[in-house]
GUPA-49015 format. One record per residue: residue in one letter; x, y, z of N, C-alpha, C in turn. Coordinates in steps of 0.05 Angstrom, whole numbers, plus 5000, padded with zeros to 4 digits. Example, Ala and Ser with C-alpha at 12.3 -4.5 7.8 and 13.67 -1.06 7.14 Angstrom:
2
[node 'a', [5264, 4886, 5156], [5246, 4910, 5156], [5264, 4934, 5156]]
[node 's', [5257, 4955, 5142], [5273, 4979, 5143], [5258, 5001, 5157]]
//
This chain:
172
[node 'm', [6494, 8286, 8765], [6486, 8271, 8786], [6507, 8275, 8802]]
[node 'a', [6496, 8279, 8832], [6519, 8285, 8851], [6532, 8264, 8861]]
[node 'q', [6556, 8267, 8872], [6570, 8244, 8882], [6566, 8247, 8909]]
[node 'g', [6564, 8222, 8923], [6562, 8222, 8953], [6587, 8210, 8964]]
[node 'r', [6586, 8208, 8991], [6609, 8195, 9008], [6619, 8173, 8998]]
[node 'g', [6644, 8166, 8994], [6656, 8143, 8984], [6657, 8140, 8953]]
[node 'a', [6645, 8160, 8937], [6648, 8160, 8910], [6677, 8164, 8903]]
[node 's', [6686, 8151, 8882], [6710, 8157, 8867], [6712, 8184, 8851]]
[node 'r', [6733, 8200, 8862], [6734, 8223, 8846], [6759, 8234, 8849]]
[node 'a', [6771, 8243, 8825], [6795, 8254, 8830], [6795, 8284, 8843]]
[node 'v', [6809, 8292, 8856], [6807, 8313, 8872], [6834, 8330, 8865]]
[node 't', [6828, 8356, 8851], [6855, 8366, 8845], [6860, 8393, 8864]]
[node 'p', [6878, 8393, 8878], [6877, 8421, 8902], [6880, 8442, 8885]]
[node 'r', [6863, 8462, 8895], [6864, 8485, 8883], [6875, 8509, 8904]]
[node 'l', [6887, 8531, 8893], [6893, 8549, 8911], [6875, 8566, 8920]]
[node 'k', [6875, 8568, 8940], [6854, 8590, 8952], [6860, 8615, 8956]]
[node 'y', [6884, 8625, 8955], [6890, 8651, 8958], [6920, 8660, 8945]]
[node 'e', [6922, 8679, 8936], [6950, 8687, 8925], [6967, 8705, 8944]]
[node 'l', [6983, 8697, 8951], [7004, 8713, 8972], [7014, 8730, 8957]]
[node 'k', [7012, 8757, 8970], [7021, 8782, 8956], [7048, 8794, 8970]]
[node 'g', [7046, 8781, 8995], [7070, 8790, 9014], [7062, 8819, 9033]]
[node 'a', [7089, 8823, 9047], [7080, 8844, 9065], [7105, 8860, 9072]]
[node 'r', [7098, 8885, 9080], [7126, 8902, 9082], [7135, 8902, 9114]]
[node 'l', [7121, 8890, 9132], [7127, 8894, 9163], [7132, 8858, 9173]]
[node 'd', [7152, 8857, 9189], [7156, 8832, 9195], [7127, 8819, 9211]]
[node 'g', [7121, 8793, 9198], [7104, 8780, 9211], [7072, 8788, 9201]]
[node 'v', [7070, 8807, 9183], [7044, 8818, 9172], [7042, 8796, 9148]]
[node 'q', [7021, 8791, 9138], [7018, 8774, 9112], [6994, 8787, 9096]]
[node 'l', [7000, 8795, 9066], [6976, 8807, 9054], [6973, 8782, 9031]]
[node 'y', [6945, 8777, 9027], [6939, 8762, 9005], [6913, 8766, 8995]]
[node 's', [6906, 8755, 8968], [6879, 8761, 8959], [6865, 8735, 8954]]
[node 'l', [6842, 8732, 8958], [6830, 8709, 8956], [6826, 8701, 8929]]
[node 'i', [6828, 8677, 8920], [6820, 8666, 8892], [6786, 8664, 8891]]
[node 'q', [6775, 8681, 8871], [6746, 8668, 8871], [6739, 8648, 8848]]
[node 'y', [6721, 8631, 8855], [6713, 8612, 8834], [6684, 8622, 8826]]
[node 's', [6680, 8629, 8800], [6656, 8640, 8789], [6645, 8620, 8772]]
[node 'd', [6620, 8624, 8769], [6602, 8608, 8750], [6570, 8625, 8746]]
[node 'k', [6558, 8614, 8734], [6529, 8633, 8730], [6517, 8638, 8752]]
[node 'r', [6524, 8632, 8779], [6508, 8638, 8805], [6520, 8662, 8817]]
[node 'g', [6548, 8663, 8810], [6565, 8686, 8820], [6592, 8675, 8828]]
[node 'w', [6597, 8677, 8855], [6625, 8669, 8861], [6629, 8660, 8885]]
[node 'f', [6651, 8647, 8895], [6653, 8634, 8923], [6686, 8634, 8928]]
[node 's', [6691, 8642, 8950], [6718, 8643, 8960], [6723, 8632, 8991]]
[node 'q', [6745, 8615, 8997], [6746, 8608, 9021], [6762, 8625, 9031]]
[node 'q', [6756, 8638, 9055], [6769, 8660, 9067], [6790, 8652, 9077]]
[node 'w', [6790, 8633, 9099], [6818, 8621, 9110], [6809, 8591, 9127]]
[node 't', [6831, 8578, 9132], [6831, 8554, 9146], [6851, 8553, 9169]]
[node 'd', [6848, 8539, 9188], [6871, 8538, 9206], [6895, 8531, 9193]]
[node 't', [6895, 8513, 9177], [6916, 8500, 9158], [6931, 8521, 9145]]
[node 'd', [6916, 8536, 9131], [6927, 8559, 9113], [6940, 8578, 9132]]
[node 'l', [6928, 8585, 9155], [6941, 8604, 9176], [6966, 8597, 9188]]
[node 'i', [6966, 8569, 9196], [6991, 8559, 9205], [7017, 8557, 9186]]
[node 'n', [7008, 8549, 9164], [7027, 8550, 9142], [7043, 8581, 9134]]
[node 'm', [7023, 8602, 9137], [7033, 8625, 9140], [7047, 8637, 9164]]
[node 'g', [7048, 8620, 9185], [7064, 8622, 9209], [7042, 8636, 9229]]
[node 'f', [7020, 8635, 9225], [6995, 8646, 9248], [6985, 8621, 9261]]
[node 'r', [6983, 8628, 9292], [6971, 8599, 9305], [6946, 8616, 9319]]
[node 'a', [6935, 8632, 9308], [6913, 8647, 9319], [6882, 8631, 9319]]
[node 'g', [6876, 8624, 9339], [6845, 8615, 9343], [6827, 8638, 9344]]
[node 'f', [6819, 8644, 9323], [6798, 8666, 9318], [6775, 8661, 9339]]
[node 'i', [6763, 8680, 9353], [6741, 8674, 9370], [6717, 8693, 9368]]
[node 'q', [6728, 8717, 9350], [6709, 8737, 9352], [6707, 8746, 9319]]
[node 's', [6681, 8752, 9311], [6684, 8770, 9283], [6672, 8792, 9284]]
[node 'n', [6680, 8812, 9270], [6673, 8843, 9272], [6667, 8848, 9245]]
[node 'i', [6649, 8868, 9237], [6641, 8880, 9212], [6637, 8909, 9216]]
[node 'a', [6648, 8924, 9201], [6644, 8952, 9196], [6637, 8964, 9172]]
[node 'm', [6613, 8979, 9166], [6612, 8995, 9145], [6614, 9024, 9148]]
[node 's', [6630, 9035, 9134], [6638, 9068, 9133], [6634, 9077, 9108]]
[node 'n', [6636, 9102, 9112], [6629, 9118, 9089], [6655, 9133, 9079]]
[node 'q', [6654, 9145, 9054], [6680, 9156, 9049], [6689, 9172, 9067]]
[node 'f', [6718, 9172, 9067], [6736, 9189, 9085], [6736, 9186, 9111]]
[node 'v', [6720, 9166, 9125], [6724, 9154, 9149], [6748, 9145, 9154]]
[node 'l', [6763, 9152, 9176], [6788, 9142, 9181], [6783, 9124, 9212]]
[node 'r', [6788, 9100, 9210], [6783, 9087, 9236], [6811, 9078, 9248]]
[node 'g', [6821, 9086, 9271], [6842, 9082, 9279], [6861, 9104, 9290]]
[node 'm', [6879, 9095, 9296], [6901, 9075, 9297], [6898, 9062, 9327]]
[node 'h', [6890, 9038, 9328], [6881, 9026, 9352], [6905, 9000, 9355]]
[node 'r', [6908, 8988, 9378], [6925, 8966, 9387], [6913, 8950, 9409]]
[node 'q', [6911, 8929, 9410], [6902, 8909, 9432], [6924, 8887, 9427]]
[node 'd', [6917, 8868, 9450], [6933, 8847, 9450], [6917, 8824, 9431]]
[node 'q', [6913, 8830, 9404], [6896, 8817, 9387], [6912, 8811, 9366]]
[node 't', [6911, 8787, 9354], [6920, 8780, 9324], [6897, 8787, 9306]]
[node 'k', [6894, 8799, 9280], [6871, 8802, 9267], [6876, 8795, 9242]]
[node 'l', [6853, 8787, 9227], [6854, 8778, 9199], [6830, 8796, 9186]]
[node 'v', [6840, 8818, 9172], [6824, 8838, 9163], [6818, 8833, 9133]]
[node 'q', [6795, 8837, 9125], [6782, 8830, 9100], [6766, 8848, 9090]]
[node 'v', [6772, 8860, 9065], [6750, 8882, 9052], [6727, 8864, 9038]]
[node 'i', [6704, 8869, 9042], [6683, 8856, 9037], [6673, 8871, 9008]]
[node 's', [6673, 8900, 9014], [6663, 8915, 8986], [6678, 8941, 8991]]
[node 'g', [6682, 8954, 8971], [6699, 8977, 8974], [6726, 8979, 8972]]
[node 'r', [6737, 9004, 8978], [6765, 9006, 8974], [6775, 9019, 9002]]
[node 'i', [6799, 9010, 9011], [6809, 9025, 9034], [6839, 9025, 9037]]
[node 'f', [6848, 9047, 9050], [6876, 9049, 9051], [6884, 9039, 9082]]
[node 'd', [6893, 9015, 9085], [6904, 9002, 9108], [6932, 9009, 9122]]
[node 'v', [6928, 9013, 9147], [6958, 9019, 9158], [6960, 9002, 9175]]
[node 'v', [6988, 8991, 9181], [6995, 8978, 9203], [7023, 8990, 9214]]
[node 'l', [7025, 8993, 9243], [7040, 9011, 9253], [7054, 8995, 9279]]
[node 'n', [7081, 8996, 9279], [7094, 8983, 9300], [7104, 9007, 9320]]
[node 'p', [7086, 9017, 9343], [7090, 9039, 9356], [7119, 9039, 9374]]
[node 'e', [7132, 9018, 9378], [7156, 9017, 9386], [7175, 9032, 9369]]
[node 't', [7176, 9022, 9349], [7197, 9032, 9326], [7189, 9056, 9307]]
[node 'g', [7162, 9061, 9304], [7154, 9081, 9286], [7151, 9069, 9263]]
[node 'a', [7157, 9040, 9252], [7154, 9036, 9227], [7124, 9027, 9222]]
[node 'w', [7119, 9035, 9193], [7089, 9026, 9184], [7091, 9020, 9157]]
[node 'a', [7070, 9009, 9146], [7064, 9004, 9122], [7035, 9006, 9117]]
[node 'g', [7031, 9019, 9091], [7003, 9023, 9084], [6996, 9004, 9059]]
[node 'y', [6972, 8994, 9057], [6965, 8977, 9036], [6936, 8989, 9027]]
[node 'k', [6932, 8989, 8998], [6910, 8997, 8989], [6900, 8968, 8979]]
[node 'l', [6874, 8965, 8999], [6859, 8938, 8997], [6830, 8941, 8986]]
[node 'v', [6821, 8922, 8966], [6799, 8922, 8949], [6784, 8893, 8960]]
[node 'e', [6761, 8895, 8948], [6747, 8866, 8955], [6763, 8842, 8951]]
[node 'n', [6761, 8827, 8971], [6779, 8798, 8970], [6811, 8803, 8978]]
[node 'd', [6813, 8824, 8985], [6840, 8827, 8999], [6840, 8820, 9027]]
[node 'v', [6863, 8805, 9038], [6861, 8799, 9066], [6886, 8806, 9077]]
[node 'l', [6886, 8817, 9100], [6911, 8828, 9116], [6909, 8814, 9144]]
[node 'l', [6933, 8796, 9146], [6939, 8784, 9170], [6957, 8798, 9186]]
[node 'i', [6952, 8810, 9215], [6963, 8829, 9232], [6970, 8819, 9259]]
[node 'p', [6994, 8818, 9263], [7004, 8803, 9293], [6994, 8822, 9311]]
[node 's', [6992, 8813, 9340], [6980, 8829, 9361], [6996, 8849, 9364]]
[node 'h', [7024, 8855, 9359], [7034, 8873, 9373], [7035, 8900, 9357]]
[node 'y', [7016, 8901, 9338], [7021, 8926, 9317], [6994, 8940, 9323]]
[node 'a', [6996, 8965, 9315], [6969, 8980, 9314], [6957, 8979, 9285]]
[node 'h', [6933, 8985, 9282], [6925, 8980, 9263], [6898, 9007, 9255]]
[node 'g', [6898, 9010, 9230], [6874, 9033, 9223], [6873, 9034, 9198]]
[node 'y', [6848, 9048, 9187], [6844, 9048, 9158], [6822, 9073, 9152]]
[node 'm', [6828, 9081, 9126], [6813, 9101, 9112], [6797, 9095, 9091]]
[node 'v', [6772, 9100, 9084], [6757, 9095, 9062], [6761, 9113, 9043]]
[node 'l', [6765, 9097, 9013], [6776, 9109, 8996], [6746, 9109, 8977]]
[node 's', [6730, 9093, 8976], [6709, 9093, 8960], [6682, 9105, 8974]]
[node 'd', [6664, 9104, 8959], [6639, 9113, 8972], [6632, 9103, 8999]]
[node 't', [6636, 9080, 8999], [6628, 9066, 9023], [6653, 9038, 9025]]
[node 'a', [6653, 9028, 9048], [6664, 9004, 9050], [6656, 8987, 9072]]
[node 'i', [6653, 8958, 9065], [6653, 8941, 9092], [6676, 8926, 9093]]
[node 'v', [6685, 8923, 9118], [6707, 8911, 9129], [6701, 8889, 9147]]
[node 'q', [6709, 8870, 9146], [6708, 8844, 9166], [6732, 8838, 9180]]
[node 'y', [6731, 8835, 9203], [6759, 8826, 9219], [6754, 8808, 9241]]
[node 'f', [6769, 8784, 9238], [6767, 8761, 9260], [6788, 8770, 9279]]
[node 'v', [6786, 8766, 9301], [6808, 8772, 9326], [6811, 8748, 9347]]
[node 'd', [6833, 8742, 9357], [6837, 8722, 9366], [6829, 8723, 9401]]
[node 'k', [6825, 8746, 9407], [6819, 8755, 9435], [6794, 8771, 9440]]
[node 's', [6779, 8769, 9460], [6761, 8786, 9461], [6768, 8817, 9465]]
[node 'y', [6751, 8836, 9459], [6757, 8864, 9462], [6760, 8869, 9492]]
[node 'q', [6777, 8883, 9497], [6784, 8899, 9526], [6787, 8921, 9526]]
[node 'k', [6764, 8937, 9535], [6765, 8969, 9526], [6787, 8979, 9543]]
[node 'd', [6795, 8969, 9567], [6815, 8983, 9584], [6847, 8974, 9577]]
[node 'a', [6847, 8953, 9558], [6869, 8947, 9548], [6875, 8956, 9521]]
[node 'e', [6857, 8974, 9506], [6866, 8988, 9482], [6884, 9012, 9485]]
[node 'e', [6900, 9012, 9464], [6917, 9032, 9463], [6912, 9049, 9438]]
[node 't', [6905, 9078, 9439], [6899, 9088, 9415], [6924, 9106, 9412]]
[node 'f', [6935, 9113, 9382], [6956, 9124, 9373], [6946, 9150, 9353]]
[node 'k', [6959, 9171, 9350], [6950, 9191, 9336], [6951, 9185, 9304]]
[node 'w', [6923, 9186, 9290], [6927, 9175, 9261], [6943, 9190, 9246]]
[node 'd', [6951, 9220, 9256], [6973, 9232, 9234], [7002, 9236, 9250]]
[node 'g', [7002, 9221, 9265], [7030, 9215, 9278], [7049, 9194, 9262]]
[node 'f', [7071, 9192, 9270], [7090, 9170, 9264], [7097, 9177, 9232]]
[node 'g', [7092, 9197, 9221], [7093, 9202, 9193], [7078, 9185, 9171]]
[node 'i', [7064, 9176, 9182], [7038, 9161, 9165], [7032, 9182, 9139]]
[node 'e', [7037, 9168, 9116], [7029, 9180, 9091], [7000, 9171, 9084]]
[node 'w', [6980, 9180, 9092], [6952, 9172, 9082], [6948, 9184, 9053]]
[node 'p', [6931, 9167, 9037], [6930, 9173, 9004], [6917, 9200, 8997]]
[node 'l', [6903, 9211, 9020], [6884, 9230, 9014], [6893, 9256, 9032]]
[node 'k', [6898, 9278, 9024], [6905, 9303, 9042], [6882, 9313, 9050]]
[node 'i', [6865, 9303, 9067], [6840, 9316, 9075], [6835, 9311, 9101]]
[node 'n', [6815, 9328, 9114], [6810, 9319, 9143], [6791, 9298, 9143]]
[node 'p', [6800, 9279, 9156], [6782, 9255, 9151], [6759, 9252, 9171]]
[node 'v', [6743, 9240, 9170], [6714, 9238, 9192], [6725, 9217, 9209]]
[node 'l', [6727, 9231, 9235], [6736, 9212, 9260], [6718, 9207, 9279]]
[node 's', [6722, 9190, 9303], [6706, 9193, 9326], [6717, 9207, 9344]]
[node 'd', [6707, 9214, 9364], [6719, 9226, 9382], [6745, 9215, 9396]]
[node 'k', [6745, 9188, 9399], [6772, 9178, 9411], [6795, 9179, 9390]]
[node 'd', [6790, 9172, 9365], [6809, 9176, 9342], [6820, 9209, 9338]]
[node 's', [6806, 9231, 9347], [6808, 9255, 9341], [6837, 9265, 9355]]
//
């Protein structure tokens, strides 16, 4: 029988994510915890409280989703946007770059991995699986004139595949 409002029930707080750490200041990497049953699974992607507890005060206003084929490389781009990036399906190699210092970190991300990226970093990724679907939330609207693009093969970034990736004209 379903319990309605006011019904007395012990609530045990459950961890919604596993913090995995990060290698650049302010970047957070975590993996969502899945709750599975015979229907499939459920994960809570984020709450304002979770983000604030991790040091983010981003009020996300836009959601983007991209499906890319194997060997596609998207990036390296920067705008004044905080990003929450999640792999919905597939595998990617995600890179976060500080263009001012040249410091970068690469993360192999799979389904349910989430990366929080502060606005002063550039970001890009390469698809490692046959396809990948990546969703990201941003805290400010896209401004084409404010976007900065950096060379994907600059800054000593060590991409995991030594190939000529599939690039857009802008990223070439």
